[in-house]
DRENLO-519381 format. One record per residue: residue number from 1; residue in one letter; x, y, z of N, C-alpha, C in turn. Coordinates in nm, 4 decimals, always signed. Example, Ala and Ser with C-alpha at 12.3 -4.5 7.8 and 13.67 -1.06 7.14 Angstrom:
2
(1; "A"; (+1.3190; -0.5690; +0.7800); (+1.2300; -0.4500; +0.7800); (+1.3200; -0.3300; +0.7800))
(2; "S"; (+1.2850; -0.2250; +0.7080); (+1.3670; -0.1060; +0.7140); (+1.2900; +0.0030; +0.7870))
This chain:
106
(1; "M"; (+0.0607; -0.1440; +0.0243); (-0.0023; -0.0130; -0.0145); (+0.0846; +0.1124; -0.0042))
(2; "P"; (+0.1107; +0.1746; -0.1183); (+0.1971; +0.2978; -0.1299); (+0.1596; +0.4074; -0.0840))
(3; "E"; (+0.0348; +0.4376; -0.0626); (-0.0386; +0.5432; -0.0311); (-0.0097; +0.5913; +0.1137))
(4; "I"; (+0.0122; +0.5343; +0.2228); (+0.0483; +0.5355; +0.3312); (+0.1765; +0.6307; +0.3453))
(5; "P"; (+0.2979; +0.5771; +0.3013); (+0.4322; +0.6354; +0.2904); (+0.4354; +0.7502; +0.2191))
(6; "S"; (+0.3584; +0.7426; +0.1164); (+0.3277; +0.8591; +0.0255); (+0.2714; +0.9912; +0.0721))
(7; "Y"; (+0.1800; +0.9463; +0.1506); (+0.1131; +1.0313; +0.2530); (+0.2156; +1.1395; +0.3331))
(8; "F"; (+0.3104; +1.0592; +0.3885); (+0.4066; +1.0947; +0.4967); (+0.5245; +1.2121; +0.4052))
(9; "I"; (+0.5316; +1.1610; +0.2900); (+0.6130; +1.2704; +0.1781); (+0.5391; +1.3959; +0.2045))
(10; "T"; (+0.4076; +1.4065; +0.1684); (+0.3292; +1.5044; +0.1142); (+0.3558; +1.5976; +0.2450))
(11; "Q"; (+0.3747; +1.5597; +0.3505); (+0.3593; +1.5964; +0.4776); (+0.4935; +1.7265; +0.5088))
(12; "F"; (+0.5939; +1.6772; +0.4182); (+0.7185; +1.7440; +0.3876); (+0.6948; +1.8707; +0.2853))
(13; "G"; (+0.5616; +1.8615; +0.2090); (+0.5449; +1.9590; +0.1167); (+0.5873; +1.9258; -0.0193))
(14; "H"; (+0.5856; +1.7962; -0.0380); (+0.6230; +1.7373; -0.1867); (+0.4845; +1.6754; -0.2207))
(15; "A"; (+0.4821; +1.6732; -0.3337); (+0.3683; +1.6286; -0.4509); (+0.4369; +1.4832; -0.4909))
(16; "V"; (+0.3545; +1.3688; -0.4779); (+0.3875; +1.2457; -0.5139); (+0.2952; +1.1765; -0.6269))
(17; "F"; (+0.3824; +1.1204; -0.7130); (+0.2939; +1.0613; -0.8158); (+0.3193; +0.9026; -0.8135))
(18; "L"; (+0.2415; +0.8406; -0.8293); (+0.2396; +0.7048; -0.7942); (+0.2007; +0.6336; -0.9370))
(19; "N"; (+0.2825; +0.5582; -0.9925); (+0.2502; +0.4769; -1.1331); (+0.1706; +0.3670; -1.0735))
(20; "M"; (+0.0263; +0.3411; -1.0848); (-0.0141; +0.2307; -1.0570); (-0.0880; +0.1266; -1.1847))
(21; "T"; (-0.0298; +0.1512; -1.2832); (-0.0435; +0.0664; -1.3897); (+0.0005; -0.0839; -1.3712))
(22; "K"; (-0.1249; -0.1732; -1.4248); (-0.0861; -0.2984; -1.3898); (-0.0994; -0.3790; -1.5072))
(23; "N"; (-0.1682; -0.3474; -1.6234); (-0.1877; -0.4306; -1.7327); (-0.1941; -0.3326; -1.8399))
(24; "V"; (-0.1155; -0.2876; -1.8946); (-0.1331; -0.1566; -2.0185); (-0.2061; -0.2236; -2.0958))
(25; "Q"; (-0.2146; -0.3532; -2.1762); (-0.3092; -0.3718; -2.2770); (-0.4416; -0.3911; -2.2526))
(26; "K"; (-0.4726; -0.4353; -2.0952); (-0.6085; -0.4389; -2.0837); (-0.6628; -0.3257; -2.0138))
(27; "Y"; (-0.6056; -0.2307; -1.9523); (-0.6663; -0.1327; -1.8570); (-0.5832; -0.0082; -1.9124))
(28; "G"; (-0.5033; +0.0051; -1.9728); (-0.4168; +0.1256; -1.9966); (-0.3476; +0.1734; -1.9106))
(29; "K"; (-0.2547; +0.2959; -1.8942); (-0.1725; +0.3437; -1.7853); (-0.2805; +0.4458; -1.6926))
(30; "Y"; (-0.2369; +0.4035; -1.5715); (-0.3109; +0.4620; -1.4596); (-0.2323; +0.5107; -1.3514))
(31; "G"; (-0.2285; +0.6269; -1.2984); (-0.1511; +0.7052; -1.2134); (-0.2317; +0.7717; -1.0941))
(32; "M"; (-0.1728; +0.7929; -1.0052); (-0.2154; +0.8952; -0.8897); (-0.1362; +0.9861; -0.8346))
(33; "F"; (-0.1966; +1.1234; -0.8243); (-0.1261; +1.2084; -0.7520); (-0.1650; +1.2150; -0.6100))
(34; "L"; (-0.0674; +1.2371; -0.5055); (-0.1068; +1.2650; -0.3730); (-0.0322; +1.3946; -0.3489))
(35; "M"; (-0.1229; +1.5289; -0.3191); (-0.0891; +1.6754; -0.3059); (-0.0587; +1.7172; -0.1508))
(36; "P"; (+0.0485; +1.7878; -0.1477); (+0.0508; +1.8632; -0.0232); (-0.0322; +1.9491; -0.0094))
(37; "D"; (-0.0357; +1.9979; +0.1181); (-0.1313; +2.1199; +0.1361); (-0.1265; +2.2526; +0.0710))
(38; "N"; (+0.0193; +2.2893; +0.0490); (+0.0544; +2.4049; -0.0279); (+0.1372; +2.3586; -0.1370))
(39; "I"; (+0.1348; +2.4524; -0.2304); (+0.2198; +2.4113; -0.3695); (+0.2504; +2.5523; -0.3984))
(40; "S"; (+0.3938; +2.5269; -0.4016); (+0.4614; +2.6835; -0.4738); (+0.4449; +2.7115; -0.6187))
(41; "D"; (+0.4561; +2.8199; -0.6670); (+0.4277; +2.8065; -0.8068); (+0.5503; +2.7199; -0.8722))
(42; "M"; (+0.6818; +2.7056; -0.8380); (+0.7514; +2.6402; -0.9045); (+0.7410; +2.4922; -0.9201))
(43; "Q"; (+0.6607; +2.4307; -0.7983); (+0.5935; +2.2750; -0.7842); (+0.4824; +2.3097; -0.9027))
(44; "K"; (+0.4230; +2.4111; -0.9223); (+0.2832; +2.4066; -1.0006); (+0.3863; +2.3854; -1.1287))
(45; "K"; (+0.4691; +2.4833; -1.1788); (+0.5191; +2.4688; -1.3351); (+0.5676; +2.3376; -1.3257))
(46; "T"; (+0.6337; +2.2672; -1.2578); (+0.6955; +2.1442; -1.2711); (+0.6100; +2.0154; -1.3016))
(47; "L"; (+0.4803; +2.0355; -1.2108); (+0.3875; +1.9657; -1.2281); (+0.2918; +1.9488; -1.3800))
(48; "Y"; (+0.3169; +2.0620; -1.4043); (+0.2524; +2.0940; -1.5595); (+0.3363; +2.0227; -1.6539))
(49; "E"; (+0.4980; +2.0600; -1.6488); (+0.5735; +1.9816; -1.7176); (+0.5703; +1.8420; -1.6983))
(50; "F"; (+0.5796; +1.8006; -1.5931); (+0.5623; +1.6725; -1.5854); (+0.4365; +1.5840; -1.6464))
(51; "C"; (+0.2955; +1.6434; -1.6524); (+0.2226; +1.6056; -1.7235); (+0.2246; +1.5841; -1.8707))
(52; "N"; (+0.2906; +1.6589; -1.9097); (+0.3593; +1.6297; -2.0775); (+0.4204; +1.4689; -2.0766))
(53; "T"; (+0.4700; +1.4477; -2.0074); (+0.5215; +1.2983; -1.9973); (+0.4455; +1.1822; -1.9672))
(54; "I"; (+0.3075; +1.2130; -1.8932); (+0.2251; +1.1223; -1.8639); (+0.0658; +1.1508; -1.9354))
(55; "S"; (+0.0645; +1.2307; -2.0662); (-0.0491; +1.2567; -2.1029); (-0.1164; +1.1232; -2.1545))
(56; "D"; (-0.0721; +1.0342; -2.1673); (-0.1461; +0.9250; -2.1921); (-0.1998; +0.8332; -2.0666))
(57; "Y"; (-0.1942; +0.8978; -1.9588); (-0.2343; +0.8241; -1.8390); (-0.3653; +0.8829; -1.7937))
(58; "S"; (-0.4317; +0.7926; -1.7415); (-0.5813; +0.8492; -1.6579); (-0.5346; +0.8391; -1.5316))
(59; "I"; (-0.5482; +0.9763; -1.4730); (-0.4963; +0.9867; -1.3066); (-0.5946; +1.0413; -1.2173))
(60; "T"; (-0.6074; +1.0148; -1.0973); (-0.6723; +1.0573; -0.9984); (-0.5828; +1.1559; -0.9274))
(61; "I"; (-0.6180; +1.2662; -0.8571); (-0.5636; +1.3558; -0.7847); (-0.6263; +1.3465; -0.6179))
(62; "F"; (-0.5360; +1.3211; -0.5543); (-0.5752; +1.3174; -0.4121); (-0.5246; +1.4200; -0.3487))
(63; "Y"; (-0.6067; +1.5172; -0.2562); (-0.5679; +1.5988; -0.1886); (-0.6426; +1.6487; -0.0304))
(64; "D"; (-0.5947; +1.7348; +0.0230); (-0.6623; +1.7461; +0.1882); (-0.6518; +1.6363; +0.2430))
(65; "L"; (-0.5279; +1.5868; +0.2179); (-0.5050; +1.4420; +0.2969); (-0.4818; +1.4699; +0.4367))
(66; "K"; (-0.5595; +1.3561; +0.5316); (-0.5574; +1.3142; +0.6536); (-0.5432; +1.1575; +0.6627))
(67; "L"; (-0.4601; +1.1511; +0.7866); (-0.4475; +0.9817; +0.8313); (-0.5474; +0.9821; +0.9479))
(68; "D"; (-0.6594; +0.8900; +0.9460); (-0.7693; +0.8873; +1.0218); (-0.7436; +0.7134; +1.0560))
(69; "Y"; (-0.6955; +0.6856; +1.1827); (-0.7091; +0.5724; +1.2215); (-0.6249; +0.4777; +1.1411))
(70; "G"; (-0.5105; +0.5200; +1.0590); (-0.4318; +0.4334; +0.9904); (-0.5102; +0.4263; +0.8433))
(71; "I"; (-0.6165; +0.5047; +0.8248); (-0.6552; +0.4870; +0.6785); (-0.6621; +0.6296; +0.6021))
(72; "L"; (-0.6099; +0.6317; +0.4968); (-0.5897; +0.7592; +0.4231); (-0.7035; +0.8082; +0.3877))
(73; "D"; (-0.7352; +0.9389; +0.3928); (-0.8793; +0.9960; +0.3729); (-0.8515; +1.1369; +0.3187))
(74; "G"; (-0.9301; +1.1973; +0.2238); (-0.9330; +1.2929; +0.1772); (-1.0002; +1.3172; +0.0378))
(75; "K"; (-0.9900; +1.4318; -0.0262); (-1.0891; +1.4559; -0.1440); (-0.9856; +1.3953; -0.2556))
(76; "Q"; (-1.0790; +1.4067; -0.3746); (-1.0179; +1.3448; -0.4875); (-1.0758; +1.3889; -0.6130))
(77; "I"; (-0.9833; +1.4129; -0.7142); (-1.0337; +1.4246; -0.8406); (-1.0167; +1.3064; -0.9252))
(78; "I"; (-1.1304; +1.2547; -0.9937); (-1.0780; +1.1353; -1.0938); (-1.1098; +1.1799; -1.2440))
(79; "G"; (-1.0154; +1.1157; -1.3101); (-1.0028; +1.1354; -1.4515); (-1.0899; +1.0856; -1.5353))
(80; "A"; (-1.2208; +1.1259; -1.5219); (-1.3397; +1.0746; -1.5921); (-1.3338; +1.1135; -1.7258))
(81; "F"; (-1.4182; +1.0497; -1.8221); (-1.4525; +1.1110; -1.9493); (-1.3235; +1.1830; -2.0523))
(82; "K"; (-1.2306; +1.0624; -1.9978); (-1.1027; +1.1065; -2.1085); (-1.0451; +1.2283; -2.0927))
(83; "K"; (-1.0467; +1.2913; -1.9465); (-0.9648; +1.4208; -1.9019); (-0.8000; +1.4188; -1.9116))
(84; "S"; (-0.7514; +1.4941; -1.9742); (-0.6044; +1.4794; -1.9728); (-0.5605; +1.5118; -1.8228))
(85; "P"; (-0.4039; +1.4717; -1.7973); (-0.3471; +1.5016; -1.6821); (-0.3518; +1.6606; -1.6493))
(86; "K"; (-0.3269; +1.7326; -1.7516); (-0.3252; +1.8609; -1.7669); (-0.4491; +1.9232; -1.7064))
(87; "D"; (-0.5777; +1.8766; -1.7645); (-0.6939; +1.9017; -1.7068); (-0.7505; +1.8968; -1.6021))
(88; "L"; (-0.6964; +1.7909; -1.5270); (-0.7072; +1.7330; -1.3960); (-0.6426; +1.8477; -1.3053))
(89; "L"; (-0.5428; +1.8864; -1.3517); (-0.4488; +1.9888; -1.2666); (-0.4972; +2.1280; -1.2619))
(90; "D"; (-0.5693; +2.1519; -1.3904); (-0.6164; +2.2685; -1.4071); (-0.7323; +2.2633; -1.2957))
(91; "Q"; (-0.8187; +2.1620; -1.3111); (-0.9616; +2.1549; -1.2024); (-0.9084; +2.1511; -1.0564))
(92; "F"; (-0.8062; +2.0935; -1.0252); (-0.7359; +2.0683; -0.8937); (-0.7178; +2.2440; -0.8583))
(93; "F"; (-0.6013; +2.2862; -0.9009); (-0.5767; +2.4326; -0.8910); (-0.7162; +2.5126; -0.8828))
(94; "K"; (-0.7924; +2.4915; -0.9402); (-0.9125; +2.5802; -0.9576); (-1.0039; +2.5714; -0.7932))
(95; "E"; (-0.9919; +2.4325; -0.8044); (-1.0990; +2.4338; -0.6546); (-0.9970; +2.4558; -0.5419))
(96; "K"; (-0.8624; +2.4284; -0.5425); (-0.7854; +2.4687; -0.4381); (-0.8074; +2.6366; -0.4027))
(97; "E"; (-0.8277; +2.7242; -0.5223); (-0.8257; +2.8526; -0.5278); (-0.9543; +2.9067; -0.4444))
(98; "N"; (-1.0680; +2.8161; -0.4856); (-1.1882; +2.8496; -0.4258); (-1.2379; +2.7707; -0.2824))
(99; "E"; (-1.1425; +2.7161; -0.2365); (-1.1660; +2.6702; -0.0905); (-1.1529; +2.7672; +0.0106))
(100; "P"; (-1.2529; +2.8056; +0.1068); (-1.2353; +2.8681; +0.2155); (-1.1182; +2.8749; +0.2866))
(101; "E"; (-1.0781; +2.9766; +0.3170); (-0.9202; +2.9561; +0.4256); (-0.9539; +2.9364; +0.5744))
(102; "V"; (-0.9227; +2.8452; +0.6263); (-0.9506; +2.8261; +0.7775); (-0.8326; +2.8789; +0.8433))
(103; "N"; (-0.9093; +2.9589; +0.9362); (-0.7906; +3.0115; +1.0629); (-0.8094; +2.9427; +1.1848))
(104; "I"; (-0.7143; +2.8860; +1.2153); (-0.7030; +2.7748; +1.3351); (-0.6763; +2.8265; +1.4696))
(105; "H"; (-0.6450; +2.9837; +1.4437); (-0.5846; +3.0837; +1.5559); (-0.6941; +3.1706; +1.6076))
(106; "K"; (-0.8292; +3.1310; +1.6047); (-0.9441; +3.1991; +1.6629); (-0.9408; +3.2335; +1.7835))
């Protein structure tokens, strides 16, 4: 289960891509991103550049991650309807921009 160690890597501010492809001929290429809470402009640029190399993948993006009793939970954007990885990244960044800011120091 590579998602759990990958979650801890996101806690250090890194985006993680997992190639989950099992049988290319039968299912095609599949991968998933696990995103940190904050993404710099440089990381954003690099993610879009990386998407050029995985344009033939169907991807899912997991974000707002939390570990709850050993189970990884969060929000996800699924690459349905043949959306490209770049299209999903666009959707992810749009959703993150529209999230209300939470102030925990009230």
